[in-house]
Phi, psi and omega in degrees: 000123171296145177219159182291156184253343181163189181280122179262346178180164165223129192241132178235140174280135180222142169298321179226089183296330178299313182289323182290319172305312179302315182302312179298322177291310186285328185267322187248351169082022178280093192268095177257150179280187185293345171264009183081004182281134183219123181272100183271157177294147178285148186172178175290149178231128174258133174241120188219144168259141172241162179299146182294343179271002184302138163268000178310322188280348190102247178296136178291342175287346184269119183272338179222162177226124175282138181235127176248137168286134177232156175281309183234101175308308183301316177295324175297313180288330173299312171309309184291320173300317182292330174276005175080018179289155177273091181258137174297143186283322185278152169232163181224136181250135177234108185315123185080348185250312177132193189254151183224144173218167186224150173222150178250127187281168184302343184265008181083009177280125177277137180236140180259142179240136188228120175264101185301148178294149184293000000 
């Protein structure tokens, strides 16, 4: 059986694609080239389906949620707050999995940040 090799891309609709791309670069350090190509570090990727009534993604209108791995969740959340981003107050610890926090981008998309367990 042929299998997928990994995530090849994640695409967002945006009222202002240039501004939204700049936000991801400036707030999260996502350095993509002019074609959107970003060389991420190797590591685990979670693929999971959620119940359709979940509130985990924030707005019910949001059908998917982007999750980024981070080295230091607290430092990333502090950086985002200092930059004026809409950061959720709560964080979550999941034993054996890691720590989670959330930020909402300027287009209203909730993004999860994950510091994997050591």
